[in-house]
Structures are given as structure tokens and as C-alpha cells.
mmCIF file of the N, C-alpha and C atoms, coordinates in Angstrom:
data_MODEL
# 
_entry.id   MODEL 
# 
loop_
_atom_site.group_PDB 
_atom_site.id 
_atom_site.type_symbol 
_atom_site.label_atom_id 
_atom_site.label_alt_id 
_atom_site.label_comp_id 
_atom_site.label_asym_id 
_atom_site.label_entity_id 
_atom_site.label_seq_id 
_atom_site.pdbx_PDB_ins_code 
_atom_site.Cartn_x 
_atom_site.Cartn_y 
_atom_site.Cartn_z 
_atom_site.occupancy 
_atom_site.B_iso_or_equiv 
_atom_site.pdbx_formal_charge 
_atom_site.auth_seq_id 
_atom_site.auth_comp_id 
_atom_site.auth_asym_id 
_atom_site.auth_atom_id 
_atom_site.pdbx_PDB_model_num 
ATOM 1   N N  . MET A 1 1  ? 49.268 -73.389  -8.686  1.00 0.00 ? 1  MET A N  1 
ATOM 2   C CA . MET A 1 1  ? 49.059 -73.415  -10.309 1.00 0.00 ? 1  MET A CA 1 
ATOM 3   C C  . MET A 1 1  ? 48.483 -74.651  -10.627 1.00 0.00 ? 1  MET A C  1 
ATOM 4   N N  . GLU A 1 2  ? 48.725 -75.765  -9.901  1.00 0.00 ? 2  GLU A N  1 
ATOM 5   C CA . GLU A 1 2  ? 48.232 -77.131  -10.301 1.00 0.00 ? 2  GLU A CA 1 
ATOM 6   C C  . GLU A 1 2  ? 46.752 -77.046  -10.152 1.00 0.00 ? 2  GLU A C  1 
ATOM 7   N N  . VAL A 1 3  ? 46.250 -76.326  -9.014  1.00 0.00 ? 3  VAL A N  1 
ATOM 8   C CA . VAL A 1 3  ? 44.926 -76.239  -8.650  1.00 0.00 ? 3  VAL A CA 1 
ATOM 9   C C  . VAL A 1 3  ? 44.157 -75.613  -9.671  1.00 0.00 ? 3  VAL A C  1 
ATOM 10  N N  . LEU A 1 4  ? 44.736 -74.607  -10.208 1.00 0.00 ? 4  LEU A N  1 
ATOM 11  C CA . LEU A 1 4  ? 43.854 -73.766  -11.342 1.00 0.00 ? 4  LEU A CA 1 
ATOM 12  C C  . LEU A 1 4  ? 44.048 -74.589  -12.539 1.00 0.00 ? 4  LEU A C  1 
ATOM 13  N N  . TYR A 1 5  ? 44.916 -75.367  -12.772 1.00 0.00 ? 5  TYR A N  1 
ATOM 14  C CA . TYR A 1 5  ? 44.755 -76.309  -13.976 1.00 0.00 ? 5  TYR A CA 1 
ATOM 15  C C  . TYR A 1 5  ? 43.622 -77.326  -13.899 1.00 0.00 ? 5  TYR A C  1 
ATOM 16  N N  . HIS A 1 6  ? 43.510 -77.922  -12.566 1.00 0.00 ? 6  HIS A N  1 
ATOM 17  C CA . HIS A 1 6  ? 42.707 -78.980  -12.572 1.00 0.00 ? 6  HIS A CA 1 
ATOM 18  C C  . HIS A 1 6  ? 41.252 -78.363  -12.528 1.00 0.00 ? 6  HIS A C  1 
ATOM 19  N N  . LEU A 1 7  ? 40.970 -77.140  -11.832 1.00 0.00 ? 7  LEU A N  1 
ATOM 20  C CA . LEU A 1 7  ? 39.702 -76.560  -12.033 1.00 0.00 ? 7  LEU A CA 1 
ATOM 21  C C  . LEU A 1 7  ? 39.276 -76.059  -13.367 1.00 0.00 ? 7  LEU A C  1 
ATOM 22  N N  . GLY A 1 8  ? 40.370 -75.704  -14.260 1.00 0.00 ? 8  GLY A N  1 
ATOM 23  C CA . GLY A 1 8  ? 40.079 -75.382  -15.594 1.00 0.00 ? 8  GLY A CA 1 
ATOM 24  C C  . GLY A 1 8  ? 39.679 -76.379  -16.196 1.00 0.00 ? 8  GLY A C  1 
ATOM 25  N N  . LYS A 1 9  ? 40.481 -77.454  -16.148 1.00 0.00 ? 9  LYS A N  1 
ATOM 26  C CA . LYS A 1 9  ? 40.202 -78.860  -17.044 1.00 0.00 ? 9  LYS A CA 1 
ATOM 27  C C  . LYS A 1 9  ? 38.754 -79.342  -16.358 1.00 0.00 ? 9  LYS A C  1 
ATOM 28  N N  . GLY A 1 10 ? 38.386 -79.119  -15.136 1.00 0.00 ? 10 GLY A N  1 
ATOM 29  C CA . GLY A 1 10 ? 37.130 -79.735  -14.905 1.00 0.00 ? 10 GLY A CA 1 
ATOM 30  C C  . GLY A 1 10 ? 35.997 -78.888  -15.547 1.00 0.00 ? 10 GLY A C  1 
ATOM 31  N N  . ILE A 1 11 ? 36.140 -77.620  -15.484 1.00 0.00 ? 11 ILE A N  1 
ATOM 32  C CA . ILE A 1 11 ? 35.131 -76.673  -15.916 1.00 0.00 ? 11 ILE A CA 1 
ATOM 33  C C  . ILE A 1 11 ? 34.990 -76.967  -17.630 1.00 0.00 ? 11 ILE A C  1 
ATOM 34  N N  . LYS A 1 12 ? 36.077 -77.028  -18.208 1.00 0.00 ? 12 LYS A N  1 
ATOM 35  C CA . LYS A 1 12 ? 36.117 -77.213  -19.564 1.00 0.00 ? 12 LYS A CA 1 
ATOM 36  C C  . LYS A 1 12 ? 35.426 -78.693  -19.963 1.00 0.00 ? 12 LYS A C  1 
ATOM 37  N N  . SER A 1 13 ? 35.747 -79.697  -19.193 1.00 0.00 ? 13 SER A N  1 
ATOM 38  C CA . SER A 1 13 ? 34.900 -81.015  -19.433 1.00 0.00 ? 13 SER A CA 1 
ATOM 39  C C  . SER A 1 13 ? 33.528 -80.839  -19.152 1.00 0.00 ? 13 SER A C  1 
ATOM 40  N N  . ILE A 1 14 ? 33.189 -79.955  -18.129 1.00 0.00 ? 14 ILE A N  1 
ATOM 41  C CA . ILE A 1 14 ? 31.641 -79.708  -17.838 1.00 0.00 ? 14 ILE A CA 1 
ATOM 42  C C  . ILE A 1 14 ? 31.025 -79.033  -18.997 1.00 0.00 ? 14 ILE A C  1 
ATOM 43  N N  . VAL A 1 15 ? 31.701 -78.089  -19.547 1.00 0.00 ? 15 VAL A N  1 
ATOM 44  C CA . VAL A 1 15 ? 31.227 -77.155  -20.602 1.00 0.00 ? 15 VAL A CA 1 
ATOM 45  C C  . VAL A 1 15 ? 31.057 -77.911  -21.982 1.00 0.00 ? 15 VAL A C  1 
ATOM 46  N N  . HIS A 1 16 ? 32.367 -78.462  -22.338 1.00 0.00 ? 16 HIS A N  1 
ATOM 47  C CA . HIS A 1 16 ? 32.139 -79.394  -23.616 1.00 0.00 ? 16 HIS A CA 1 
ATOM 48  C C  . HIS A 1 16 ? 31.822 -80.498  -23.800 1.00 0.00 ? 16 HIS A C  1 
ATOM 49  N N  . GLU A 1 17 ? 31.942 -81.347  -22.804 1.00 0.00 ? 17 GLU A N  1 
ATOM 50  C CA . GLU A 1 17 ? 31.238 -82.811  -22.716 1.00 0.00 ? 17 GLU A CA 1 
ATOM 51  C C  . GLU A 1 17 ? 30.029 -82.947  -22.003 1.00 0.00 ? 17 GLU A C  1 
ATOM 52  N N  . GLY A 1 18 ? 29.709 -81.708  -21.328 1.00 0.00 ? 18 GLY A N  1 
ATOM 53  C CA . GLY A 1 18 ? 28.337 -81.971  -20.416 1.00 0.00 ? 18 GLY A CA 1 
ATOM 54  C C  . GLY A 1 18 ? 28.543 -82.676  -19.253 1.00 0.00 ? 18 GLY A C  1 
ATOM 55  N N  . LYS A 1 19 ? 29.610 -83.209  -18.805 1.00 0.00 ? 19 LYS A N  1 
ATOM 56  C CA . LYS A 1 19 ? 29.736 -83.921  -17.714 1.00 0.00 ? 19 LYS A CA 1 
ATOM 57  C C  . LYS A 1 19 ? 31.172 -83.762  -17.041 1.00 0.00 ? 19 LYS A C  1 
ATOM 58  N N  . LEU A 1 20 ? 31.616 -84.342  -15.775 1.00 0.00 ? 20 LEU A N  1 
ATOM 59  C CA . LEU A 1 20 ? 32.682 -84.533  -15.138 1.00 0.00 ? 20 LEU A CA 1 
ATOM 60  C C  . LEU A 1 20 ? 33.012 -85.908  -15.037 1.00 0.00 ? 20 LEU A C  1 
ATOM 61  N N  . SER A 1 21 ? 34.237 -86.422  -15.318 1.00 0.00 ? 21 SER A N  1 
ATOM 62  C CA . SER A 1 21 ? 34.560 -87.841  -15.243 1.00 0.00 ? 21 SER A CA 1 
ATOM 63  C C  . SER A 1 21 ? 34.013 -88.476  -13.871 1.00 0.00 ? 21 SER A C  1 
ATOM 64  N N  . SER A 1 22 ? 33.486 -89.428  -13.733 1.00 0.00 ? 22 SER A N  1 
ATOM 65  C CA . SER A 1 22 ? 33.058 -89.866  -12.487 1.00 0.00 ? 22 SER A CA 1 
ATOM 66  C C  . SER A 1 22 ? 34.268 -90.561  -11.916 1.00 0.00 ? 22 SER A C  1 
ATOM 67  N N  . ALA A 1 23 ? 35.361 -90.838  -12.587 1.00 0.00 ? 23 ALA A N  1 
ATOM 68  C CA . ALA A 1 23 ? 36.380 -91.645  -12.183 1.00 0.00 ? 23 ALA A CA 1 
ATOM 69  C C  . ALA A 1 23 ? 36.957 -91.207  -10.851 1.00 0.00 ? 23 ALA A C  1 
ATOM 70  N N  . ILE A 1 24 ? 36.892 -89.768  -10.746 1.00 0.00 ? 24 ILE A N  1 
ATOM 71  C CA . ILE A 1 24 ? 37.688 -89.284  -9.541  1.00 0.00 ? 24 ILE A CA 1 
ATOM 72  C C  . ILE A 1 24 ? 36.815 -88.978  -8.411  1.00 0.00 ? 24 ILE A C  1 
ATOM 73  N N  . PHE A 1 25 ? 35.414 -89.563  -8.351  1.00 0.00 ? 25 PHE A N  1 
ATOM 74  C CA . PHE A 1 25 ? 34.776 -89.506  -7.175  1.00 0.00 ? 25 PHE A CA 1 
ATOM 75  C C  . PHE A 1 25 ? 34.898 -90.930  -6.399  1.00 0.00 ? 25 PHE A C  1 
ATOM 76  N N  . PHE A 1 26 ? 34.639 -90.849  -5.145  1.00 0.00 ? 26 PHE A N  1 
ATOM 77  C CA . PHE A 1 26 ? 35.003 -92.137  -4.389  1.00 0.00 ? 26 PHE A CA 1 
ATOM 78  C C  . PHE A 1 26 ? 33.877 -92.913  -4.457  1.00 0.00 ? 26 PHE A C  1 
ATOM 79  N N  . THR A 1 27 ? 34.076 -94.249  -4.406  1.00 0.00 ? 27 THR A N  1 
ATOM 80  C CA . THR A 1 27 ? 32.950 -95.404  -4.527  1.00 0.00 ? 27 THR A CA 1 
ATOM 81  C C  . THR A 1 27 ? 33.100 -96.517  -3.491  1.00 0.00 ? 27 THR A C  1 
ATOM 82  N N  . GLU A 1 28 ? 32.156 -97.255  -3.535  1.00 0.00 ? 28 GLU A N  1 
ATOM 83  C CA . GLU A 1 28 ? 32.321 -98.484  -2.515  1.00 0.00 ? 28 GLU A CA 1 
ATOM 84  C C  . GLU A 1 28 ? 33.594 -99.142  -2.697  1.00 0.00 ? 28 GLU A C  1 
ATOM 85  N N  . GLN A 1 29 ? 33.765 -99.501  -3.907  1.00 0.00 ? 29 GLN A N  1 
ATOM 86  C CA . GLN A 1 29 ? 34.914 -100.375 -4.491  1.00 0.00 ? 29 GLN A CA 1 
ATOM 87  C C  . GLN A 1 29 ? 36.310 -99.809  -4.063  1.00 0.00 ? 29 GLN A C  1 
ATOM 88  N N  . ASP A 1 30 ? 36.311 -98.390  -3.802  1.00 0.00 ? 30 ASP A N  1 
ATOM 89  C CA . ASP A 1 30 ? 37.503 -97.898  -3.419  1.00 0.00 ? 30 ASP A CA 1 
ATOM 90  C C  . ASP A 1 30 ? 37.807 -98.389  -1.849  1.00 0.00 ? 30 ASP A C  1 
ATOM 91  N N  . ILE A 1 31 ? 36.847 -98.493  -1.034  1.00 0.00 ? 31 ILE A N  1 
ATOM 92  C CA . ILE A 1 31 ? 36.783 -98.959  0.400   1.00 0.00 ? 31 ILE A CA 1 
ATOM 93  C C  . ILE A 1 31 ? 37.247 -100.534 0.164   1.00 0.00 ? 31 ILE A C  1 
ATOM 94  N N  . ARG A 1 32 ? 36.693 -101.409 -0.570  1.00 0.00 ? 32 ARG A N  1 
ATOM 95  C CA . ARG A 1 32 ? 37.039 -102.727 -0.700  1.00 0.00 ? 32 ARG A CA 1 
ATOM 96  C C  . ARG A 1 32 ? 38.503 -102.763 -1.061  1.00 0.00 ? 32 ARG A C  1 
ATOM 97  N N  . ASN A 1 33 ? 38.948 -101.895 -2.055  1.00 0.00 ? 33 ASN A N  1 
ATOM 98  C CA . ASN A 1 33 ? 40.343 -101.893 -2.500  1.00 0.00 ? 33 ASN A CA 1 
ATOM 99  C C  . ASN A 1 33 ? 41.173 -101.665 -1.357  1.00 0.00 ? 33 ASN A C  1 
ATOM 100 N N  . ALA A 1 34 ? 40.752 -100.687 -0.721  1.00 0.00 ? 34 ALA A N  1 
ATOM 101 C CA . ALA A 1 34 ? 41.762 -100.362 0.594   1.00 0.00 ? 34 ALA A CA 1 
ATOM 102 C C  . ALA A 1 34 ? 41.784 -101.388 1.659   1.00 0.00 ? 34 ALA A C  1 
ATOM 103 N N  . TRP A 1 35 ? 40.810 -102.205 1.824   1.00 0.00 ? 35 TRP A N  1 
ATOM 104 C CA . TRP A 1 35 ? 40.785 -103.267 2.714   1.00 0.00 ? 35 TRP A CA 1 
ATOM 105 C C  . TRP A 1 35 ? 41.885 -104.250 2.198   1.00 0.00 ? 35 TRP A C  1 
ATOM 106 N N  . ILE A 1 36 ? 41.590 -104.765 0.962   1.00 0.00 ? 36 ILE A N  1 
ATOM 107 C CA . ILE A 1 36 ? 42.537 -105.783 0.263   1.00 0.00 ? 36 ILE A CA 1 
ATOM 108 C C  . ILE A 1 36 ? 43.856 -105.294 0.323   1.00 0.00 ? 36 ILE A C  1 
ATOM 109 N N  . GLU A 1 37 ? 44.013 -103.883 0.177   1.00 0.00 ? 37 GLU A N  1 
ATOM 110 C CA . GLU A 1 37 ? 45.477 -103.526 0.094   1.00 0.00 ? 37 GLU A CA 1 
ATOM 111 C C  . GLU A 1 37 ? 46.093 -103.498 1.347   1.00 0.00 ? 37 GLU A C  1 
ATOM 112 N N  . LEU A 1 38 ? 45.256 -103.396 2.604   1.00 0.00 ? 38 LEU A N  1 
ATOM 113 C CA . LEU A 1 38 ? 45.741 -103.354 3.850   1.00 0.00 ? 38 LEU A CA 1 
ATOM 114 C C  . LEU A 1 38 ? 46.135 -104.883 4.293   1.00 0.00 ? 38 LEU A C  1 
ATOM 115 N N  . GLN A 1 39 ? 45.325 -105.635 3.816   1.00 0.00 ? 39 GLN A N  1 
ATOM 116 C CA . GLN A 1 39 ? 45.570 -107.214 3.971   1.00 0.00 ? 39 GLN A CA 1 
ATOM 117 C C  . GLN A 1 39 ? 46.876 -107.584 3.162   1.00 0.00 ? 39 GLN A C  1 
ATOM 118 N N  . HIS A 1 40 ? 46.964 -107.096 1.958   1.00 0.00 ? 40 HIS A N  1 
ATOM 119 C CA . HIS A 1 40 ? 48.153 -107.530 1.302   1.00 0.00 ? 40 HIS A CA 1 
ATOM 120 C C  . HIS A 1 40 ? 49.418 -106.878 1.867   1.00 0.00 ? 40 HIS A C  1 
ATOM 121 N N  . LEU A 1 41 ? 49.449 -105.588 2.403   1.00 0.00 ? 41 LEU A N  1 
ATOM 122 C CA . LEU A 1 41 ? 50.553 -105.085 2.880   1.00 0.00 ? 41 LEU A CA 1 
ATOM 123 C C  . LEU A 1 41 ? 51.112 -105.766 4.197   1.00 0.00 ? 41 LEU A C  1 
ATOM 124 N N  . TYR A 1 42 ? 50.145 -106.324 5.002   1.00 0.00 ? 42 TYR A N  1 
ATOM 125 C CA . TYR A 1 42 ? 50.421 -107.103 6.196   1.00 0.00 ? 42 TYR A CA 1 
ATOM 126 C C  . TYR A 1 42 ? 50.661 -108.566 5.990   1.00 0.00 ? 42 TYR A C  1 
ATOM 127 N N  . PHE A 1 43 ? 50.803 -109.050 4.819   1.00 0.00 ? 43 PHE A N  1 
ATOM 128 C CA . PHE A 1 43 ? 50.985 -110.261 4.370   1.00 0.00 ? 43 PHE A CA 1 
ATOM 129 C C  . PHE A 1 43 ? 49.944 -111.417 4.770   1.00 0.00 ? 43 PHE A C  1 
ATOM 130 N N  . LEU A 1 44 ? 48.568 -110.811 4.900   1.00 0.00 ? 44 LEU A N  1 
ATOM 131 C CA . LEU A 1 44 ? 47.522 -111.748 5.146   1.00 0.00 ? 44 LEU A CA 1 
ATOM 132 C C  . LEU A 1 44 ? 47.088 -112.332 3.794   1.00 0.00 ? 44 LEU A C  1 
ATOM 133 N N  . THR A 1 45 ? 47.147 -111.776 2.719   1.00 0.00 ? 45 THR A N  1 
ATOM 134 C CA . THR A 1 45 ? 46.737 -112.489 1.460   1.00 0.00 ? 45 THR A CA 1 
ATOM 135 C C  . THR A 1 45 ? 47.708 -112.143 0.355   1.00 0.00 ? 45 THR A C  1 
ATOM 136 N N  . ASP A 1 46 ? 47.731 -112.836 -0.822  1.00 0.00 ? 46 ASP A N  1 
ATOM 137 C CA . ASP A 1 46 ? 48.520 -112.648 -1.843  1.00 0.00 ? 46 ASP A CA 1 
ATOM 138 C C  . ASP A 1 46 ? 47.857 -111.835 -2.929  1.00 0.00 ? 46 ASP A C  1 
ATOM 139 N N  . GLN A 1 47 ? 46.491 -111.626 -2.699  1.00 0.00 ? 47 GLN A N  1 
ATOM 140 C CA . GLN A 1 47 ? 45.595 -110.985 -3.727  1.00 0.00 ? 47 GLN A CA 1 
ATOM 141 C C  . GLN A 1 47 ? 46.022 -109.511 -3.559  1.00 0.00 ? 47 GLN A C  1 
ATOM 142 N N  . LYS A 1 48 ? 46.016 -108.766 -4.925  1.00 0.00 ? 48 LYS A N  1 
ATOM 143 C CA . LYS A 1 48 ? 46.346 -107.389 -4.899  1.00 0.00 ? 48 LYS A CA 1 
ATOM 144 C C  . LYS A 1 48 ? 44.970 -106.815 -5.646  1.00 0.00 ? 48 LYS A C  1 
ATOM 145 N N  . PRO A 1 49 ? 44.737 -105.613 -5.022  1.00 0.00 ? 49 PRO A N  1 
ATOM 146 C CA . PRO A 1 49 ? 43.475 -104.711 -5.443  1.00 0.00 ? 49 PRO A CA 1 
ATOM 147 C C  . PRO A 1 49 ? 43.444 -104.508 -6.907  1.00 0.00 ? 49 PRO A C  1 
ATOM 148 N N  . LEU A 1 50 ? 42.435 -104.586 -7.559  1.00 0.00 ? 50 LEU A N  1 
ATOM 149 C CA . LEU A 1 50 ? 42.344 -104.229 -8.955  1.00 0.00 ? 50 LEU A CA 1 
ATOM 150 C C  . LEU A 1 50 ? 41.807 -102.637 -8.965  1.00 0.00 ? 50 LEU A C  1 
ATOM 151 N N  . TYR A 1 51 ? 42.602 -101.813 -9.474  1.00 0.00 ? 51 TYR A N  1 
ATOM 152 C CA . TYR A 1 51 ? 42.062 -100.322 -9.515  1.00 0.00 ? 51 TYR A CA 1 
ATOM 153 C C  . TYR A 1 51 ? 41.419 -99.994  -10.929 1.00 0.00 ? 51 TYR A C  1 
ATOM 154 N N  . GLY A 1 52 ? 40.812 -98.944  -10.796 1.00 0.00 ? 52 GLY A N  1 
ATOM 155 C CA . GLY A 1 52 ? 40.294 -98.287  -12.142 1.00 0.00 ? 52 GLY A CA 1 
ATOM 156 C C  . GLY A 1 52 ? 41.305 -97.205  -12.595 1.00 0.00 ? 52 GLY A C  1 
ATOM 157 N N  . LYS A 1 53 ? 40.856 -96.251  -12.979 1.00 0.00 ? 53 LYS A N  1 
ATOM 158 C CA . LYS A 1 53 ? 41.760 -95.130  -13.614 1.00 0.00 ? 53 LYS A CA 1 
ATOM 159 C C  . LYS A 1 53 ? 42.562 -94.287  -12.569 1.00 0.00 ? 53 LYS A C  1 
ATOM 160 N N  . TYR A 1 54 ? 41.938 -94.185  -11.281 1.00 0.00 ? 54 TYR A N  1 
ATOM 161 C CA . TYR A 1 54 ? 42.661 -93.784  -10.124 1.00 0.00 ? 54 TYR A CA 1 
ATOM 162 C C  . TYR A 1 54 ? 42.559 -94.528  -8.932  1.00 0.00 ? 54 TYR A C  1 
ATOM 163 N N  . ARG A 1 55 ? 43.645 -94.558  -8.270  1.00 0.00 ? 55 ARG A N  1 
ATOM 164 C CA . ARG A 1 55 ? 43.834 -95.429  -6.907  1.00 0.00 ? 55 ARG A CA 1 
ATOM 165 C C  . ARG A 1 55 ? 43.165 -94.545  -5.753  1.00 0.00 ? 55 ARG A C  1 
ATOM 166 N N  . LEU A 1 56 ? 43.049 -95.027  -4.890  1.00 0.00 ? 56 LEU A N  1 
ATOM 167 C CA . LEU A 1 56 ? 42.239 -94.397  -3.693  1.00 0.00 ? 56 LEU A CA 1 
ATOM 168 C C  . LEU A 1 56 ? 43.276 -93.167  -3.297  1.00 0.00 ? 56 LEU A C  1 
ATOM 169 N N  . GLU A 1 57 ? 44.557 -93.282  -3.065  1.00 0.00 ? 57 GLU A N  1 
ATOM 170 C CA . GLU A 1 57 ? 45.461 -92.295  -2.642  1.00 0.00 ? 57 GLU A CA 1 
ATOM 171 C C  . GLU A 1 57 ? 45.461 -91.204  -3.676  1.00 0.00 ? 57 GLU A C  1 
ATOM 172 N N  . GLN A 1 58 ? 45.180 -91.344  -4.993  1.00 0.00 ? 58 GLN A N  1 
ATOM 173 C CA . GLN A 1 58 ? 45.266 -90.506  -5.936  1.00 0.00 ? 58 GLN A CA 1 
ATOM 174 C C  . GLN A 1 58 ? 43.957 -89.468  -5.715  1.00 0.00 ? 58 GLN A C  1 
ATOM 175 N N  . LYS A 1 59 ? 42.897 -90.194  -5.379  1.00 0.00 ? 59 LYS A N  1 
ATOM 176 C CA . LYS A 1 59 ? 41.617 -89.618  -5.115  1.00 0.00 ? 59 LYS A CA 1 
ATOM 177 C C  . LYS A 1 59 ? 41.708 -88.483  -3.941  1.00 0.00 ? 59 LYS A C  1 
ATOM 178 N N  . VAL A 1 60 ? 42.248 -89.237  -2.748  1.00 0.00 ? 60 VAL A N  1 
ATOM 179 C CA . VAL A 1 60 ? 42.167 -88.383  -1.561  1.00 0.00 ? 60 VAL A CA 1 
ATOM 180 C C  . VAL A 1 60 ? 43.186 -87.301  -1.689  1.00 0.00 ? 60 VAL A C  1 
ATOM 181 N N  . THR A 1 61 ? 44.256 -87.604  -2.608  1.00 0.00 ? 61 THR A N  1 
ATOM 182 C CA . THR A 1 61 ? 45.084 -86.060  -2.628  1.00 0.00 ? 61 THR A CA 1 
ATOM 183 C C  . THR A 1 61 ? 44.493 -85.273  -3.505  1.00 0.00 ? 61 THR A C  1 
ATOM 184 N N  . TYR A 1 62 ? 43.811 -85.605  -4.675  1.00 0.00 ? 62 TYR A N  1 
ATOM 185 C CA . TYR A 1 62 ? 43.047 -84.662  -5.367  1.00 0.00 ? 62 TYR A CA 1 
ATOM 186 C C  . TYR A 1 62 ? 42.162 -83.701  -4.584  1.00 0.00 ? 62 TYR A C  1 
ATOM 187 N N  . TRP A 1 63 ? 41.277 -84.462  -3.913  1.00 0.00 ? 63 TRP A N  1 
ATOM 188 C CA . TRP A 1 63 ? 40.176 -83.788  -3.247  1.00 0.00 ? 63 TRP A CA 1 
ATOM 189 C C  . TRP A 1 63 ? 40.858 -83.023  -1.901  1.00 0.00 ? 63 TRP A C  1 
ATOM 190 N N  . PHE A 1 64 ? 41.774 -83.409  -1.401  1.00 0.00 ? 64 PHE A N  1 
ATOM 191 C CA . PHE A 1 64 ? 42.435 -82.659  -0.266  1.00 0.00 ? 64 PHE A CA 1 
ATOM 192 C C  . PHE A 1 64 ? 42.911 -81.424  -0.867  1.00 0.00 ? 64 PHE A C  1 
ATOM 193 N N  . VAL A 1 65 ? 43.765 -81.383  -2.026  1.00 0.00 ? 65 VAL A N  1 
ATOM 194 C CA . VAL A 1 65 ? 44.232 -80.110  -2.565  1.00 0.00 ? 65 VAL A CA 1 
ATOM 195 C C  . VAL A 1 65 ? 42.970 -79.423  -3.005  1.00 0.00 ? 65 VAL A C  1 
ATOM 196 N N  . PHE A 1 66 ? 42.078 -79.730  -3.441  1.00 0.00 ? 66 PHE A N  1 
ATOM 197 C CA . PHE A 1 66 ? 40.798 -78.992  -3.950  1.00 0.00 ? 66 PHE A CA 1 
ATOM 198 C C  . PHE A 1 66 ? 40.270 -78.377  -2.814  1.00 0.00 ? 66 PHE A C  1 
ATOM 199 N N  . PHE A 1 67 ? 39.879 -79.001  -1.632  1.00 0.00 ? 67 PHE A N  1 
ATOM 200 C CA . PHE A 1 67 ? 39.163 -78.468  -0.447  1.00 0.00 ? 67 PHE A CA 1 
ATOM 201 C C  . PHE A 1 67 ? 40.283 -77.563  0.470   1.00 0.00 ? 67 PHE A C  1 
ATOM 202 N N  . SER A 1 68 ? 41.558 -77.806  0.407   1.00 0.00 ? 68 SER A N  1 
ATOM 203 C CA . SER A 1 68 ? 42.349 -77.135  1.048   1.00 0.00 ? 68 SER A CA 1 
ATOM 204 C C  . SER A 1 68 ? 42.520 -75.849  0.619   1.00 0.00 ? 68 SER A C  1 
ATOM 205 N N  . LEU A 1 69 ? 42.503 -75.513  -0.812  1.00 0.00 ? 69 LEU A N  1 
ATOM 206 C CA . LEU A 1 69 ? 42.623 -74.339  -1.484  1.00 0.00 ? 69 LEU A CA 1 
ATOM 207 C C  . LEU A 1 69 ? 41.628 -73.322  -0.948  1.00 0.00 ? 69 LEU A C  1 
ATOM 208 N N  . GLU A 1 70 ? 40.325 -73.964  -0.832  1.00 0.00 ? 70 GLU A N  1 
ATOM 209 C CA . GLU A 1 70 ? 39.147 -73.308  -0.349  1.00 0.00 ? 70 GLU A CA 1 
ATOM 210 C C  . GLU A 1 70 ? 39.572 -72.366  1.144   1.00 0.00 ? 70 GLU A C  1 
ATOM 211 N N  . VAL A 1 71 ? 40.245 -73.305  1.957   1.00 0.00 ? 71 VAL A N  1 
ATOM 212 C CA . VAL A 1 71 ? 40.630 -72.888  3.299   1.00 0.00 ? 71 VAL A CA 1 
ATOM 213 C C  . VAL A 1 71 ? 41.815 -71.776  3.113   1.00 0.00 ? 71 VAL A C  1 
ATOM 214 N N  . MET A 1 72 ? 42.577 -71.952  2.290   1.00 0.00 ? 72 MET A N  1 
ATOM 215 C CA . MET A 1 72 ? 43.853 -71.007  2.048   1.00 0.00 ? 72 MET A CA 1 
ATOM 216 C C  . MET A 1 72 ? 43.312 -69.762  1.538   1.00 0.00 ? 72 MET A C  1 
ATOM 217 N N  . LEU A 1 73 ? 42.281 -69.667  0.742   1.00 0.00 ? 73 LEU A N  1 
ATOM 218 C CA . LEU A 1 73 ? 41.640 -68.490  0.232   1.00 0.00 ? 73 LEU A CA 1 
ATOM 219 C C  . LEU A 1 73 ? 40.872 -67.616  1.376   1.00 0.00 ? 73 LEU A C  1 
# 
């Protein structure tokens, strides 16, 4: 049910706004943030990564559900 909601929301934003938010797509900054977070988790630095609208884990989960739906169908 959640997958249908996200697909519908994405289609609606494409039709009404003319584009899909780029915040959900992976960027180079995600890789940098993942490296900084690993260093922080292993107590190598006190610096915490600065995230935008979505964290890397949220993006991975979103795309995993999106593509796994295709496999299940």
C-alpha cells in the first residue's frame, strides 16, 4: 500500500509541478556523509554529517522498496 502511495505522489508531482524532487536521488554528498558517519560511529572524529532533506538510509530504503516491488510483481 505504501508503494502505491509513493508512486502516486511521484506521478502527481511530475504532472502538477513538472518535476520530481531531486532530494530523493543519490549524490556525491551522500557518499561523503556515509564516510563521516562511519568515522563518527567508530569514534575517530567528533564531526557529525550534515544531511539534507533525506538521510542515506532513507534513500536506500525508498529505492529498495521501489525496485523490489518490480521483482515481486
